[in-house]
N, C-alpha and C positions, 0 to 999 in steps of 0.2 A: 860639499855644500859651499857656495861662494856668493859674494855679493856681485850682482849685477844689474845694468840699467833697464828697466822696463818701461816701455812707452805706456803713458796714462791715456786709455782711450777716451774719446768724449762721445758722449750719448747723442749728440746732435750732429756728427761728422760721419763719413764712411770710414770703414775699417782699414787702416794701412798697416804694413808691416808683416813679418813673417809669423805665422803660427806653428807652434811646436806642441808636442806633447800628445796627450790624448783627450779627446771630446766624449764622453760618455762610453768610454772604453774603446773607441775607434780613432787610430791614428790622424793626427790633424791633416797628413799629407794626403790621406784617403778621403777624409772630408774636403779638401780643398779641390781635387781632382773630381769628385763627384759633383761639387758645386759647378765646376767648369763645364763639365758636361751637361748638367741641368740647364745651363744657361743657353747651349747650344740645341737643346730638345726642342722639337716643333712645338709651335703653338696650336691649339685646337679652339676654334671659334665656334660657338653656337648662337646664330642670331638669324634674323630674316634677310637683313641687308648685306650687300656684299663687303666684306673686311678688307682691309689692306694687310697684305701678308708681310710679315716681319722677316721671315727667311724662307728659303726653298725648302718645302716639305711640309709647311704649316697645312692643318686641315681646317675646313669650315664646314660645318653641319648646318645646313639651310633648314632653320625651324619652320619655314613656311611651307616647303615641297617635300622636306624629310630627304633631300639629297646630300651625297657628300662629295665635297670637291678638294683637289689637292693643289698647293701653289708650286709653279714652276720655278719661281725667283721672288725674292724679297720684292715688295711695292706691287704685287699682283694685286689689281683692284676690279678686274673685270673677267667675265665667263667667256672661255675661247680665246682665240688670236693668241694662244702662248701662253696665257695666264692661268687662271683658275680652270682646273680640269675636272670634268665629271667623273668620279671613281665609284658612283653608287654601286653597290652590289645588285645583280640581278639573278634571276633563278639558274642561269647557265654557269654562272661565276660560282655558285654554291652546289653544283652538280644536281639541279632539280629542273633540267630543261623541259623535260616532259610532263611537268606539272602543270595543271591550269591553274589560273588566278581565279577560283571560285568560292564563294563563302560555304562555310559549313552547313548554313541552313539550306543551300541548294543542293547539296550532297546528301540530304537525309533520305534514307529509303522510305518508301511508302507503305510502310507496314500499318495493318491494323490489329485488333484483338483477336481475329481468326487466323492470323498468320503465326501467332505465338501460342495458339493452344489456349486462348482465354476467350473464345467466342461467348461464353456464359456469363462473364464477369462484366458487371455494371461500371461504367466510367464516372464513379463517384468516391468521395472520400471514404477511407476505411475508418471505422469505428471502435472506438476503444471500451472494453467493459471494465468497471472498476468493481470490486468486491472488497468493501470496507465500511467502518463506522463513520468515519468523519466524511463530510462532504468533499468531493473531489473537484478538482478544476477541470473542466470540460476541454478537449483538444479539438473537437470536431462537432458540427451538428449530427446528432443522432446516437451520441455516445450513452452508454448505458451504465448505471451505477446500482449496483445491489445493495441496500443498505444492510450489513450483517448484523446491526445492532436493534433492528425494528422488523423481525420477521421476514427479513430477506424483501423488503419491499423494493419494487422495481422504479426507477426513474430514468427519463430520457431527456437528453440535453438539448434545448431549442435555441441554443446558441454557443458561440465560441467562448471560452473564459468563464462558463458558468460557475458561480461559486455558491450560490443560495437557492432554497426551493421556493420557487415562485415562478409565475407565467413569465416565459420569455428566457427563463434559465431553466433549472432542473424541474421537470414536471412529471408528477406521480402517474405511471402506466397502471391502468386498470385492465388486467389481463383475464377478459370475459371471453368465452369461446365465440360468442355473438360478434363481439367487437372485431376478433382476429379473422372471422369469416371462415373458420377451420370446420370441414366435415369429417367423419369418421372415415371416409373413403379417402381422405388427403393424407391419412397416416397408415393406410392400408389395411384397415378395420371396417369395410363396408359391409360384411355379412355379419358383424358382431351386434347384438341386441343389448339396449342399456337397460339391464335387468340384474339384481342383486344375486350373490351366490344362493340365498335362501329361496329365491321365487324362479331361479332358471329351471325351465321345464328339462324332461328327458328326450335326448336326442333321439332321431329315429334310429340310428346306428345302435344306440344303447339299449333302445327299445326291443330290438330284435335279439341282442344277447339276452337281455333279461328274460325274454320268453322260453328261453331253452333252459332257465334256471329253477330250482325247486325252491319255495319259500322256506326261511329258517324254521318256521312254527308250521307243525303239523303238514310236513311234505308228502306229497304221493309221489311214488317213483313209477316209471313203466320200464319195460323190457327187462334186461338184466342188469342188476346192480352191481358193480364191481368196486373193488377198492375199500370197502367197508368189512371191518373185521370185528369179532367179539371184543376185541379191545375199545373199539370205538364206542361201544355201547355199554361199557363197564362190566363184562363178562369174561374177563381174561382168564379166569382160573376154572370157566365151565367146560366139560369135554361134550362133544357130539355124541352123547349116548343116550338110551330111552330112561328115564325115571321111573322106577317101580312105586308111585306114590299112591295110585289108585288103590282101594280096599272093598272088600264084600262085593256086594252086586254090581259095584262100579267096575271092579278089575276085569283086565280082558279075560275071555273063556279060557284062553290058553293058560292062565296062571291059577285060576280057582282049583281048589282041592288037589293041590300038587304040592311037590316038595321043592325047597330050595336048598341046594348045597352049597356052602361057603366053606371054602378052603382058606386056612391061613398057615402060619408057620408051624403051628402046633399038630396040625392034622386037618381032617375033613369033619366038619359038624354038618349033619343033616336037620334041617328045620321042616318040621311037619305042620303046614298051614292048614291041616283038616279041622282042628278045632280051635276055641279061643284059649287063649293063655299057653298056648304051645311055644310061642317065640317069645322069649323074656328077655330082658336087659342084661341078664346074666348070661344068656347063651351068646348074647352078642358081644361080649367082654365089656358090658357098660354096667357092671353092678353098682360102681360108685355114682352113676349119673343119677341126680333126680329128676323126676318127670314134672318139671317146672319151667313155665313158659319165660322167655326171655326178659318179659317185663317183670316177673315176679322172682327172676334169680337173686339169690342173696350176694353180698360182697365177700370174695373170698378172704381166707386169712392173710395170704399173700398180699392180695391186692389192697387189703385193709391196711397192709404195713405200708406198702408204696404211696397210699392215698394219704397216709398219715403225715408224709413227707411233702405233699403238694399244698399249695395254696389256693383257695376256692377261684373261679373266676369272677364271682361277683364280689366286690370289697376285699380284697386279699390284703394280708397283712405279712410282709416279708420281714426277715429277720437276717442277721449277719450282712454280708456285702452282696449285693444283688447282682448279677452279672448276666451278659447275653440279651439285656434288653435295651434297645436302642430308641431313639426320638421317633425313629420310622414306625416302631411296633405300635405306639401310642398316637399316630396320625400327625406327628409334628416333625416331619422330616425337613421342613424349610424352616424351623424354628433355630436360632442361634442362642448359646448358652450365656446370655449377658444379662447383667442386671438391669432393672429399669432406668437406674441413674447413668449407666453406660450405654444403653441401646442408641445406635446412629439413628439420623432422620432417614426415613425410608423414601424411595424415589418419587413415589406417590406423594407424600407429605411434603417432600422437598419442591415439587411442582405446584403444591397448593401455598406454601410458604413464599415460593418466589413471587406470588400475586398479592402477597400480604406487605402492609407497611409496617416498620418497627415501632414499638411503643415509644422507644427515645428517639426524639428528633425525626419524625417521618419526613418523608418527601412524596407528596403524592403528585400523580400525573392526572391527565385529562380533566373531567369535571367531577369534583368531589361532591357527594350526596350524602344525606343522612348526617351531617355533622353541623350542629347549630352553636350560636355563642353560649348558650346553656352549658354545652359539653365542655367548654374551655373555661367556665368560671365567668362569663361576661354577659348575663342574661340581662343586666339592666343597661346594657351600652348600645346605643343607636349606631348604625351605620352611616355615619356623615363624616366627612373631611374635616380638618382642623379648621378649615377657612369658614366653613358652613356651621359649625357647631352652634348651638343657641347659647345664651347667657343662662346658666343654672339659676335656680331659685335661690340659692345660697349667695352665689355671685352676685346676683342682682340687688340683695339686701345689702352685701358689703359695698356694692358701687354706689348704692345711695348713700349710705354713710360717708363712703370714701370720697364722694363728690362734694360734701360739706367739708371734708377734713383736706382735700386737695386745693380748695380755694384758700385755704390758710399756708398752703407750703410756697415755697420759693422753687423755681425751676434749677436743673442740675447745670443748664449752661446760662451763662450770664445772669446769675440771680441778682436780685435787688432788694436789699434788707431794708425794714423801717423800725423805728424804734430802737430799743436797746438790744443788741446782739449779745447773746451770752453762750458759752460753751466752746467759744472758737479762739485758740491760742496763737501765738506765733508759730509754734511747732507744726499747726495744721498748714500753714503756708509756706514752710521752708525757712523760717528765720529765727530758729532756736537761739542763735548766738546774737541775736541783736537786741540791745537795751532800749526801752523805752525813754530816749534822752532827746529833746529838741537841741539842735546845734545851730548857731546863727553866726554872722560875722558883723562885728561893731567896732569901729575905727582900726579896721585892719587886724582886728585880735578876734579869735575864736570865742564864742560865748556858748556855754553849756548851761541850757536853761537861763537863769538870770546872773549866773557867774561869768565875768571874763577870765579866760584861761589863756596863758603865754605858754607857746610850746618851745623849751628849749632843752638842753642835756639835762639840767637839774630837776625841772618840773616833770618831765616824762620819764626819767628814770624809775626803773623798777629793780630796786636792788636783790629783793627776793627772787626774782626771776632770773636775774643775771648771778647768781651764786653767792649773793652778799656783796658783790664788788659794785663801784658805781660804774655809770655808763663811760665815763672818760677812762677809768682804769680798763675796762674791758677793750674800748675802741685803741687803747695804745698797746695791749697785748696783742691785739689783733694785727696791728701795722708792724709790730717787731718780728712777728711769726712770718708775715709776708715778706719782709725784708730779708729774713734769714732765707726764706726758699729761694728768693730771686738771687741774692748775692752768693750764697752758699759759702764756700771755702776759696773765694776769690782773693787774690793776693791783696796786701795793703792799698797797692798803687790803683787796684780796680775794684774797690770795693762799696763804691758809691755809684748812682746812676750819672752823677755828673762827671766822674773819672772815666766812666763807660763812652760816655758821649765825646769827651775829649779825645779819647783814642782812636774814636771814628771821625775825626776832624769836624765835629759837630755837624756831620752832612748824612742826611738820609740816604743819598745814593753814593757814599764812598764806596760800599762795597761791589754794588750792581754795576757802577761805572768806571770810577777811577781803577780799582784793584783788578776788575776783570780785563779792561783795556792794557793795563800794565802787563798783566799776564799773557795777553795774545801777543803783544810785541817781543816776547821772550823766545818764540820758536825760530829755529834757524831758516832764513831766506832761502829760496830757490837759487841755486848757482848756473853759471853760465857753462855749458860742457862743451867741451870740442869732439866728443866722441860718445857714442852711446852703446858701447860693447866693452867686455873685459878684455879684449884684444889689445886695445891700446893703454896699455898699462903704463906706457911711459910718460902718459899726460898726467898732469898735475889733478886732474878730476878722476883719476882711476876709482873705480866704484869699490875696489878693496880696501881703500884708505877711507872710504866714507862710512858713516853710519847708516842701518837699515833705516829707510823712511827718507833718506834725503832727497830734496827734489832738486831737479835740473832742468834745464832749457837747451834744447838743441834743435836747430833749424826751425824755430818757431813752435816746437812740440814740447810737452811737458814729460818729464820722465821721473822715475823714483827708484831708489836702489832698494832690491828685494834680495832675499837670501834664498838661491834656489840650488 
């Protein structure tokens, strides 16, 4: 680091001298070189009139005909003749010599909807279908809105930007088949009759099939019946044999007065049917069988034992833990085992409830009927607005008496009282601290009522309010305190205001003028220097010998010593 002379640059003059160091990180020499090159860069003019070229190579963009010109030399101010040369690019210079200068509009292909496979598409704006609760904003005429909160009512937009249900905005669409002009043939049902399932007739084909069927009740079959077995008619255990049930004269001749031979595991038993009593139960190994009809058969001992463990079908009483019986056995398959308090709301009941209003804070829609003022405890209230309500009998009586009373009242605004006003105090008018005392001036003195009062320290001193001291004592103490606060610990020669004034030459401008000007002349004046760099160290103005900040004048320019 060393002291050097640096020229002080003036803001109102050109920059002179050498530039060294870095400017924003770029070497000063690089900045100077770039600036020099920039001074030689061609100038580009953008205007309609012909400019005067500053240097050869200047460009002019003619804003009137959009052409570009280049100057051949400084001072060119005409087109042609060796001056401004037309260098406007054309299609050849950009490699488009085969391109015609036609607008995109003239190059459009003449396509119609048939060419792109849309022959059946109408040339109309596409509509948008909204399915929501809130009213949408229509995008085009014909947009559809399905109100999901109101039974899917359909609305059609009569305009763009519709946001309300009104004529010219969203309009309710009543979808009646007559309004739509649709026939059953339009939906491929031309042969379908509009009859309910219960009233539909038997079709011709079904009638032919039914004619080949036998009725379920008392059918009569023809031909050979196949596919029906003894099981179908409840005789699965019956064999296809002759039963010998006929007796006496009704028996077949081949069986009368003949023998029947029965063979079992014990041997052969021959039964003679010649006379009565020949065939007995014992001979048939049925000696223990009683000749009792089924209707009169007694309950066997074993059966009675079993029956004793059974419950009757009518009004049974079960004991122990009953198992194997489900709600389906008693016809309650769809019943849940929940208490009345915990039973959920059924679907049907929920549907009914949805149409009901709650008892607490109900909100009705549509036209409410069946509710009168008596239901809400207002049977004596008339349906009149406040503005039209008549004066009640009681109020009329009061008003009559009030009219007499009001005549004796003063208005709230700007009242005028007469007689003796009572009940109003100074507190009512915000004068609580004011005393009722007449104050006048007589011969230069104040008079309070009929007494003349002189105002001085002694007469107005209130020793009680001043802590028992007189007004003069309090004043003296206050002055002493103020003096101490101002003077403080000043030396004896400056402990009075008079001494302070004398120290300032009794002049109010002594500091701002005399002292300031005196200080201003104490700085070292600029010196005349014979050189402005450290190389001239033999001179008596060598910067190494001067203090930093020393000013110098050289060649009419101001320099300063800096440490760099």
